[in-house]
C-alpha positions in Angstrom: -42.5 -27.2 11.8 -39.9 -25.6 10.2 -36.5 -27.1 9.5 -32.9 -26.2 10.1 -29.8 -28.0 9.1 -27.0 -28.0 10.7 -23.5 -29.2 9.8 -20.3 -27.1 11.4 -16.9 -27.4 12.5 -16.8 -25.3 14.4 -19.1 -25.6 17.0 -19.2 -22.3 19.7 -22.4 -21.4 20.7 -23.5 -24.2 18.6 -25.5 -25.9 22.0 -27.2 -23.0 23.1 -28.4 -21.6 19.4 -29.7 -25.2 18.4 -31.9 -25.2 21.7 -33.1 -21.6 20.6 -34.2 -22.9 17.7 -36.1 -26.0 19.0 -37.7 -23.5 21.4 -38.6 -21.5 18.3 -40.7 -24.7 16.6 -37.5 -26.0 14.3 -37.0 -29.3 13.9 -33.3 -30.2 13.3 -31.5 -31.7 11.1 -27.9 -32.6 10.9 -24.3 -34.6 10.1 -21.5 -36.4 11.5 -19.7 -34.9 14.3 -22.6 -31.8 14.7 -25.1 -34.8 14.8 -23.7 -36.2 17.6 -23.1 -33.3 19.4 -26.5 -32.3 19.5 -27.4 -35.6 20.3 -25.0 -35.9 23.3 -26.6 -32.6 24.6 -30.2 -34.2 24.8 -31.7 -32.3 21.3 -34.1 -33.9 19.2 -32.3 -34.2 15.3 -33.0 -36.2 12.7 -29.9 -37.1 10.9 -29.5 -36.2 7.1 -29.3 -39.4 5.7 -32.7 -40.7 7.4 -34.0 -37.1 6.0 -32.8 -38.2 2.2 -33.3 -41.7 2.3 -29.7 -42.3 1.5 -26.8 -43.0 3.2 -23.6 -40.7 3.7 -21.1 -42.8 1.8 -17.2 -42.6 0.4 -15.9 -41.8 3.8 -17.9 -39.2 4.1 -17.4 -36.9 1.3 -20.9 -37.1 -0.2 -23.5 -36.6 2.8 -25.4 -33.6 1.4 -25.2 -33.3 -1.7 -29.0 -34.7 -2.6 -31.5 -33.3 -4.1 -33.9 -33.6 -1.1 -31.2 -31.1 0.9 -31.0 -28.7 -2.1 -34.1 -28.6 -3.7 -35.5 -28.1 0.1 -33.2 -25.4 0.0 -33.8 -23.3 -3.3 -37.5 -24.4 -4.0 -39.1 -20.7 -4.4 -41.7 -20.7 -1.9 -44.2 -18.0 -3.9 -43.8 -20.7 -6.6 -46.8 -22.5 -7.4 -44.7 -24.6 -9.9 -42.1 -25.4 -7.0 -44.8 -26.2 -4.2 -46.2 -28.5 -6.2 -42.8 -30.5 -7.7 -41.5 -30.5 -4.1 -45.0 -31.9 -2.6 -44.3 -34.3 -6.3 -41.0 -35.5 -5.3 -41.0 -35.5 -1.6 -39.0 -32.8 -1.0 -39.2 -31.0 2.2 -38.5 -27.2 2.9 -35.5 -26.2 4.6 -35.9 -22.8 6.6 -32.7 -22.2 7.7 -29.0 -23.3 7.2 -25.9 -23.3 9.3 -22.7 -24.2 7.9 -19.3 -23.9 8.8 -16.8 -25.1 6.7 -13.9 -28.0 7.0 -10.8 -26.0 8.7 -8.7 -25.9 5.8 -6.9 -22.4 6.7 -6.2 -24.5 10.3 -4.7 -27.2 8.4 -2.5 -25.7 5.9 -1.1 -23.9 8.8 0.3 -26.9 10.5 3.7 -26.8 10.1 3.8 -30.6 9.2 0.4 -30.6 6.8 1.1 -32.5 3.2 -1.1 -31.9 0.3 -3.2 -35.0 0.8 -4.2 -33.5 3.7 -4.9 -30.2 2.4 -6.7 -31.6 -0.2 -9.1 -33.5 2.3 -9.9 -30.5 3.9 -11.3 -28.7 1.2 -14.9 -28.6 2.0 -17.5 -29.4 -1.3 -21.1 -29.6 0.4 -20.8 -27.0 3.2 -20.0 -24.4 0.3 -22.8 -25.8 -2.0 -25.2 -25.5 1.3 -24.4 -22.0 2.4 -24.5 -20.4 -1.3 -28.0 -22.3 -2.2 -29.2 -20.9 1.1 -27.6 -17.1 0.3 -29.2 -17.4 -3.2 -32.7 -18.4 -2.0 -32.7 -15.6 1.4 -35.9 -14.5 1.0 -37.5 -17.6 2.1 -33.9 -19.1 3.9 -32.0 -17.7 6.7 -28.2 -19.0 6.5 -25.4 -18.6 9.2 -22.0 -19.4 8.7 -20.5 -16.9 11.7 -21.4 -18.1 15.5 -21.4 -14.2 16.1 -24.8 -13.7 13.8 -26.2 -16.4 16.3 -27.5 -13.8 18.9 -28.8 -11.7 16.0 -31.1 -14.1 14.8 -32.3 -15.6 18.4 -33.0 -12.6 18.8 -35.3 -11.9 16.0 -36.9 -15.2 16.5 -37.7 -14.4 20.0 -39.2 -11.4 18.6 -41.2 -12.0 16.3 -41.0 -15.9 15.1 -38.8 -15.2 12.0 -36.1 -13.7 10.5 -36.6 -10.3 8.8 -35.4 -10.1 5.0 -33.0 -7.1 5.4 -31.2 -9.5 8.0 -31.2 -12.7 5.9 -29.5 -10.2 2.7 -26.9 -9.8 5.2 -26.6 -13.4 6.2 -26.5 -14.1 2.4 -23.7 -11.2 1.6 -21.6 -12.8 4.7 -21.9 -16.3 3.0 -20.8 -15.1 -0.4 -17.7 -13.7 1.4 -16.8 -16.3 3.3 -16.9 -18.7 0.7 -14.7 -16.0 -2.1 -12.6 -16.1 0.4 -12.7 -19.8 1.2 -11.8 -20.4 -2.0 -9.5 -17.7 -2.7 -7.1 -19.5 0.0 -7.1 -22.9 -1.7 -6.2 -21.2 -5.1 -3.1 -19.5 -3.3 -2.2 -22.8 -1.8 -2.5 -25.0 -5.0 -1.0 -21.8 -7.4 2.5 -22.4 -5.9 2.2 -26.2 -7.0 1.6 -25.5 -10.3 2.7 -23.5 -13.7 -0.1 -20.8 -13.0 1.2 -18.3 -14.5 2.2 -15.0 -11.8 0.1 -13.0 -13.4 -3.8 -14.2 -14.7 -6.5 -13.4 -16.6 -8.5 -13.0 -13.5 -6.5 -11.5 -10.3 -8.1 -13.4 -6.5 -6.2 -12.7 -3.1 -8.0 -13.2 0.3 -6.8 -11.3 4.0 -7.9 -11.8 7.3 -8.5 -8.6 9.4 -5.7 -8.2 12.0 -7.0 -4.8 13.5 -9.5 -2.0 13.0 -7.4 1.2 12.9 -8.2 4.3 14.6 -8.5 6.0 11.6 -6.6 6.0 8.5 -4.0 8.8 7.3 -6.1 11.5 8.5 -8.6 11.0 11.2 -11.3 11.4 9.2 -10.3 8.4 6.9 -11.9 4.8 8.1 -9.3 2.1 7.8 -8.5 -1.2 9.0 -5.1 -3.9 8.9 -5.3 -7.0 6.7 -2.7 -9.6 6.6 -1.7 -12.7 4.4 -3.4 -15.7 5.9 -0.1 -17.5 4.8 2.4 -15.0 5.7 6.4 -15.3 4.8 8.7 -15.6 7.6 9.9 -11.7 8.8 6.8 -10.1 7.8 5.5 -7.0 9.2 2.3 -8.8 10.2 4.4 -10.9 12.6 5.7 -8.4 15.0 4.8 -8.8 18.4 4.3 -5.5 20.4 5.9 -5.2 23.7 5.0 -1.8 24.9 2.5 1.2 23.8 -0.7 2.3 22.4 -1.8 0.9 19.3 -0.6 1.0 16.5 -1.8 3.5 13.7 -2.2 2.9 9.9 1.2 5.5 9.3 2.8 3.7 11.9 2.5 0.1 9.9 3.2 1.8 6.5 6.4 3.6 7.8 7.5 1.0 9.8 7.3 -1.2 6.3 9.4 1.2 4.7 12.0 1.0 7.5 11.7 -2.7 7.8 12.5 -3.5 4.0 15.4 -1.3 3.7 16.9 -3.4 7.1 16.7 -6.5 5.5 19.5 -5.6 3.1 21.9 -5.1 5.3 23.7 -7.9 7.1 26.0 -6.0 9.8 24.4 -4.4 12.7 22.3 -2.0 11.5 19.8 1.1 12.2 17.2 2.6 9.6 15.3 5.6 11.0 12.2 6.1 9.0 9.7 8.9 8.7 6.5 8.6 6.0 7.7 5.9 4.4 11.5 7.6 3.7 14.5 6.7 5.3 15.8 9.6 7.3 19.0 8.3 8.9 20.7 4.8 8.1 23.7 3.3 9.7 25.9 0.2 9.6 29.1 -0.4 11.8 30.0 -3.6 13.9 28.4 -2.8 16.7 24.8 -1.9 16.7 25.3 0.5 19.3 27.6 2.6 16.7 25.2 1.7 13.9 22.4 3.9 16.1 24.4 6.7 16.8 25.4 7.0 12.8 21.3 6.5 12.2 20.4 9.4 14.7 23.1 12.0 14.2 22.8 11.8 10.2 19.2 13.6 11.0 18.8 14.2 14.3 15.8 16.7 13.4 13.6 14.2 10.9 13.9 11.4 13.4 12.2 12.9 15.8 8.3 11.0 15.7 10.1 9.1 13.6 10.6 4.6 13.4 13.5 3.2 14.5 14.3 -0.2 13.0 17.7 -2.4 14.5 18.5 -5.8 13.0 20.0 -6.6 16.5 18.9 -7.1 20.1 18.8 -3.4 21.6 20.6 -3.0 24.7 20.5 -1.0 27.9 23.3 1.6 25.9 21.2 2.0 23.1 17.5 2.4 25.0 19.1 5.4 26.8 20.0 7.1 23.7 16.4 6.2 21.9 14.6 7.8 24.9 16.4 10.8 25.2 14.2 11.6 22.2 10.7 11.0 20.7 10.3 7.9 18.7 6.7 6.3 17.4 8.1 3.2 17.2 11.4 0.7 18.0 11.3 -2.6 16.1 14.0 -5.5 16.6 14.2 -9.4 17.1 14.6 -8.6 21.2 15.3 -6.3 23.7 17.4 -7.1 26.9 15.3 -7.0 29.9 17.1 -3.5 31.1 16.5 -2.0 27.7 13.1 -3.0 28.3 12.8 -1.3 31.9 14.4 1.4 29.8 11.8 2.0 27.4 8.7 1.1 28.6 8.8 3.7 30.9 8.1 5.8 27.9 4.5 6.0 27.9 4.0 6.8 24.1 6.7 4.8 22.1 5.4 1.2 21.0 8.3 -1.3 21.5 8.0 -4.2 18.7 9.7 -7.6 18.4 10.0 -9.5 14.7 11.3 -13.0 14.6 13.1 -13.6 11.6 13.7 -10.1 11.0 16.0 -10.0 8.5 14.5 -12.5 5.9 13.6 -11.0 3.0 10.4 -11.4 0.5 10.0 -14.5 -0.9 10.4 -14.5 -5.1 6.8 -14.8 -5.8 5.7 -11.8 -3.6 3.8 -9.3 -5.2 3.3 -5.8 -4.9 -0.6 -4.2 -4.5 -1.9 -0.6 -5.4 -5.1 0.4 -5.7 -5.9 3.3 -8.2 -9.7 4.5 -9.0 -11.6 1.0 -10.6 -8.8 -1.1 -10.5 -5.0 -2.4 -9.5 -1.7 -2.3 -10.1 0.2 -5.6 -9.5 3.6 -6.3 -10.1 6.5 -7.8 -8.5 8.3 -6.9 -5.7 11.7 -5.4 -6.2 13.8 -7.6 -4.9 17.1 -7.9 -5.9 19.4 -4.9 -5.3 21.9 -5.7 -8.8 21.3 -7.4 -11.9 23.1 -10.8 -12.5 26.3 -8.6 -13.0 28.6 -6.5 -11.2 28.3 -2.4 -12.0 30.8 -1.4 -14.7 32.8 1.3 -14.0 32.7 4.1 -16.9 34.8 7.0 -15.7 38.6 6.9 -15.9 39.4 6.5 -12.6 38.0 3.4 -10.7 36.6 3.7 -7.8 38.8 2.6 -4.5 37.5 -0.5 -2.6 36.3 2.0 -0.1 34.6 4.0 -2.4 33.1 0.9 -3.9 31.5 0.1 -0.4 30.2 3.4 0.2 28.9 2.9 -2.9 26.7 -0.4 -2.3 25.8 1.3 1.3 24.2 4.4 -0.2 22.8 2.3 -3.2 20.7 0.0 -1.3 19.4 3.5 1.1 18.4 5.0 -2.7 16.0 1.8 -3.8 13.7 2.7 -0.5 13.9 6.4 -1.3 10.7 7.5 -3.1 11.5 8.8 -6.9 13.2 11.2 -7.3 15.9 9.8 -4.6 19.4 10.4 -3.8 21.2 9.1 -1.1 24.9 9.8 -0.3 26.6 7.9 2.1 30.2 7.5 3.8 31.6 4.6 6.3 28.4 3.0 7.0 26.3 6.8 7.7 23.9 8.0 5.3 24.8 11.7 4.7 21.8 13.2 3.4 18.8 11.6 2.0 16.7 13.7 -1.0 13.1 12.1 -1.9 10.1 12.4 -3.4 11.1 15.6 -5.4 9.9 16.8 -9.2 13.2 16.7 -11.0 16.6 14.7 -9.9 18.4 18.3 -9.7 16.2 19.7 -6.4 16.5 15.9 -4.8 20.7 16.0 -5.2 20.8 19.7 -3.6 18.1 18.1 -1.0 20.4 15.2 0.4 23.8 18.0 0.0 21.9 20.8 1.9 20.7 18.3 4.9 23.9 16.3 5.3 25.3 20.5 6.0 22.9 21.3 7.9 23.5 17.9 10.4 26.7 17.3 10.2 28.5 20.2 8.3 29.8 20.4 4.9 33.3 18.8 5.5 32.2 15.2 5.8 30.7 15.5 2.2 34.8 15.3 1.1 35.4 11.7 -0.3 31.3 10.8 -0.2 29.7 8.4 -2.4 26.5 9.7 -3.9 23.5 7.0 -5.6 20.7 7.9 -7.8 17.8 5.7 -8.2 17.6 5.9 -11.8 19.6 8.1 -14.9 20.9 11.3 -14.9 19.3 13.4 -17.7 21.7 16.3 -17.8 25.4 16.7 -15.7 23.8 19.1 -13.4 24.1 16.4 -11.0 27.7 15.8 -11.2 28.6 19.5 -10.9 26.7 19.5 -7.7 28.2 16.6 -6.7 32.1 17.9 -7.1 31.1 21.7 -5.6 29.9 19.3 -2.4 33.1 17.4 -2.5 31.9 13.7 -3.7 34.7 11.8 -5.3 32.1 9.0 -6.4 28.8 8.2 -8.0 26.6 5.0 -8.9 23.5 5.5 -10.7 21.6 2.9 -14.1 22.7 5.0 -16.6 20.6 4.6 -19.7 20.3 8.1 -20.6 20.7 9.7 -23.4 23.4 12.5 -22.2 25.1 9.9 -20.1 28.3 10.8 -22.2 28.0 14.3 -20.6 27.6 12.9 -17.6 30.7 10.9 -17.7 32.6 13.6 -19.3 31.7 15.9 -16.3 32.8 13.1 -13.6 36.1 12.9 -16.2 36.9 16.2 -15.9 36.6 16.3 -11.7 37.9 12.8 -11.3 35.0 11.8 -10.1 34.5 7.8 -10.3 30.9 6.9 -11.5 29.4 3.4 -11.7 26.2 2.0 -14.0 24.6 -0.7 -12.8 22.3 -1.1 -15.5 18.8 -1.4 -13.2 17.2 1.4 -11.7 14.8 1.1 -8.5 12.0 3.4 -9.2 9.7 3.7 -6.0 6.5 5.9 -6.5 
């Protein structure tokens, strides 16, 4: 008779599967709560302590950590010496292991979970049995996912055994599962220790939120994964109220809009396209903020993402519904606003609690490169610990300082080389992703002239994500009527840019902090 060891926290499908094993000629061996569930269902089952001759002990911390269990799983059936030794030691073969682990994730997600409770929900015997069985997959079938029960049932019904190809697949799933389990434990414990942020080996685990229809392009397969312990205000916390399924590009672009939105405390709206901001508005009311964001670039906002940090009412919803918007994201909507928006079939309506909460200080940014990954701390600051330094003869006015800081927040989220121009809480022009800075400056100015007219640039503020290598950007700013500039400084030719500003009466601040975004 074949032996199957069952010890599961998730008892989904347990009884029908166990009954199928009995019908296929298996003797059931089990522990604790699984033993009681099988017994209550009227199934014949042998307790682990009866099989090993050794009692469970230490409040159940030790149940299956025994040579008769691991020997029965691990010995090679085609080895004469192993078979002989098993006979001498009284070790019976265990031909199937059905185990899923203590609910560590569910435990730590509870708001009142304390460290001792988390520790007690770290499974030891379960991973050991799973890994043992997976290592010996040629002779032992191992299941950790109830979704695989039907596959094994079918094969047992058809041939009385699980084929080696299926056993290898199940073994691979086990190692992926135990690796994720251990990575989650390490992620939970790490903030409680003095471990460095970038250790010698870097292991993280995510769980699938959804399969995507495709990636950036239709020929690319894709999926969306989320952190198991997400921070408040994270994009993975959005709830979709209306519209078709989010795409890869939808999620990526919404992330760009959301992170810029978090920089503003006053009512603000960010319009985003291809992860770059194309219109930003900040005002006393969210209605005014939306109109500022829209009018700054009514062409690029078409088919884009709109994110707001205040409730959307009917007035804004009516304005939004006049054009094609892929996504609207806000903390809440009035019933009248939802009624207006949901009349449009193709718009996705998203809501997010804690929409203004920034990422935690320990958050990291991960970029994939061929053969590896780059990991860095997220760019979570807007300025260093000191105020920007005025390096020109003319100092900016209070109004200019407000405009400079408004534009500086925008340019932080513009792909480099990036330039942002702003005035009175409105983005006037954004130049993004250019291979040189003068092109980015010209692009920003030209976009403003096309959308709003050249006159509005008089007295505007310009922000650059990195230093000016030459004074040519100052020359372009002067020709457009821009009167104040904010940039990191640090170029060998800073003096030339400062002299050009002094020549034209432009005020310029150095932040001594850049915001490259590649």
